Structure formats: C-alpha cells, structure tokens
C-alpha positions, -999 to +999 in steps of 0.1 A: -417+102+930-381+090+935-390+055+926-409+067+896-378+087+884-356+057+889-380+036+868-380+063+840-342+065+841-340+027+839-363+028+809-340+054+793-310+032+801-328+003+784-334+025+754-297+034+752-287-002+754-307-009+722-287+016+702-260-003+683-234+020+668-218+014+634-187-008+634-159+000+610-146-030+590-124-011+564-116+026+562-087+034+539-071+058+515-092+091+518-063+112+507-037+094+528-016+063+524-017+055+561-027+019+568-030+009+531-008-019+518-009-042+487+011-074+488+018-104+465+024-127+495-001-155+500-036-144+510-044-165+541-067-163+571-044-141+592-032-119+564-035-081+568-040-055+541-048-059+504-033-088+484-031-097+447-015-124+426+021-119+415+011-112+379-017-088+387-016-052+375-032-038+406-009-013+422-008+011+452+000+047+444+013+062+476+017+096+460-019+097+448-032+076+477-051+052+454-053+016+444-054+013+406-053-011+376-049+005+342-039-027+323-063-036+295-053-071+283-085-090+274-091-122+294-059-118+312-052-126+349-030-095+348-060-072+341-089-092+356-074-108+387-089-096+419-072-078+448-087-087+482-084-085+519-098-104+549-111-089+582-113-109+614-147-100+629-140-113+664-133-086+690-151-059+670-181-059+694-206-070+667-241-078+680-272-071+658-256-053+629-274-066+598-265-041+571-232-034+553-226+002+541-201+004+513-187+038+502-161+043+475-147+072+454-132+061+421-122+069+386-125+049+354-104+063+325-074+058+303-092+039+275-119+046+250-145+021+262-163+017+296-152-009+321-171-033+344-159-037+379-171-063+404-170-061+442-172-094+459-183-094+496-181-127+515-188-139+550-168-168+562-177-192+590-148-210+605-149-248+603-113-261+607-090-233+596-055-224+607-036-191+604-022-202+570-055-214+555-061-199+520-097-190+510-096-171+477-083-176+442-072-141+430-062-152+395-097-157+380-108-138+349-140-120+338-144-102+371-146-133+392-130-142+425-132-179+433-135-195+467-111-222+478-118-256+494-149-257+516-130-278+542-118-248+563-147-224+559-183-221+549-186-193+524-215-170+520-221-144+493-232-113+513-248-099+482-274-126+481-270-147+512-263-178+491-239-204+505-212-217+482-218-252+472-185-260+455-149-252+463-124-240+438-150-227+414-173-211+439-183-175+430-175-185+395-182-152+377-184-115+381-222-116+378-224-132+412-206-103+429-224-084+456-218-050+438-216-046+400-202-013+387-211-015+351-201+007+321-179+029+342-162+060+326-153+092+345-133+106+316-102+114+335-082+103+366-087+137+383-102+136+417-126+163+406-140+139+380-142+110+405-175+092+413-187+088+448-205+054+452-226+044+482-247+013+487-263-005+517-266-043+516-292-058+540-287-092+554-323-095+565-338-127+553-305-145+550-299-178+569-271-159+587-287-125+590-262-105+612-225-098+608-219-113+642-228-148+629-197-147+606-161-151+617-144-133+588-154-107+563-138-107+528-138-081+501-124-086+466-124-061+437-119-073+401-121-058+366-137-075+336-116-064+306-132-073+273-111-052+249-077-036+249-094-002+247-112-006+281-107+019+308-085+015+338-098+018+373-086+035+405-101+038+440-094+070+459-113+062+491-131+031+504-149+025+537-171-004+548-191-003+580-216-027+597-247-010+609-280-020+625-312-019+606-331+015+609-357-002+631-331-003+659-328+035+659-366+038+657-370+017+688-344+038+706-362+070+697-396+055+707-383+045+741-368+078+747-400+095+737-420+073+761-395+081+789-400+118+782-438+115+783-438+096+815-415+122+831-438+150+820-468+133+835-452+129+868-437+164+870 
C-alpha cells in the first residue's frame, strides 16, 4: 500500500510539473505611475521602459497615469511615430508558453473622426547584437514601426509568425501589425468611457512556436492619423503575459483526476 501511495504521489508530482504558470512580460499604469517611463533616448537592446523619437507627440501623464498622443497632424512622424519597449526574455523562466495575452484599457477622443491604432509585437532572436544595438525605427508613418538591420537580430512578427526578410523597411505598414484597433472612438477621455481590450495570440504553427525560443520581446504602439480631425489616443492600463496553451492545463487536470481515481481504488 505504501508503494502504491508513493506511486500515486509521484504521478501527482508529475502532473504538477506540467502546469506552467503565466509569465508577466509587461504590467504597467493601472492607476499608478510606478515603473512607467517614456524616454527620447536611443532605443537599443538593453534599454528599459518606453521610448519614442524626439519629435513624437507621445507623452506620459503621471497625474492621470496614462500614455497618450493627441496630436492630429496627417502623415506626420509627430502623430504617427511609434512608442516602443523591449523585454529581455532570458531569466524569466519561460518554457512551453506559446500564447501571448494582451490586455489594455484605453480612450480615443479629442477629435471628430475615429482613429486607427496599431500594436506591433515582435520576437527577436539574437545573432550578433551588443548592448547598444538598435532594432526599431520609431519615426515611420501610417501606423508602421520598421525593423532595423537584420545583422544583429532575426525579427519575427508575433501576429503572423512571419520572419522579416528586409532590414530598414521591415514591418513596412500598420496593416502588418499584430493587433489592429480600427475606427476607435470612446467619446471622452474619462476612465468611465474607456474601452477594455483583451486578445490572445497563439504561436502554434509558427516556425518558432514558444516564447522561450526568442531572446527579446518588443512591443510598439503607433497611430495612423489621416485627418486633422482624428481622435487622440490614451492608454490607462496595459499588461502582457505569456501563457501555455489550454491543453497544458487539461493535461494537468487529467493527471490529477487519474491520481484521485487510483487512490480511491486502493483505499
């Protein structure tokens, strides 16, 4: 009986080992300015926090705890240029996580016409980078965020799994973004009118199908202003987590159920 119980507990331990918890990549704002920064310094491999080009209208409102851009100059780097940040994935304990959960709370207001916003999600595989290696052009227009030279990294669009084939103009338009928030208009900037957005992106079927196969995660957010009457945009809360596919949890539950049945039969 003792050996049987040991075997059952070993099975339960195996089941526990299959459960992979969510890994936080970004968790910012949410009513507090703690940990949120926005800089015009060069965005390089070892940068921390959000970055933008020097001419960009993106701003950090510490009083309102939001990142916002209310400029509406058509085809302007000031309005359209992305803000972005990079996350070093090493040391996060990633294993089989193959889904990315994106949650945002935002407002689109201040104009008389709706606005399109593009969220670029990239996975970078290190080739020959250094701490000062650049990887993104934040001055592109029309909702785009371009990749830089392919010498230091291989770039992958996590929305499609596609590998960039050119440097400098890679990810050449907003339509290639992983998430497209089209025709956004919440009416006001009030938190009570804000929209809560949630999306899960699966890497299943990609050539690199788990987050652990990438060295860096990159997020870029860009507006596509087409008229001076377009809305502005503000993010009140943003969180991004890496999670395992639902089948992992199903396996865990199944093994625990099997352990319970075996225990009952031997009781």
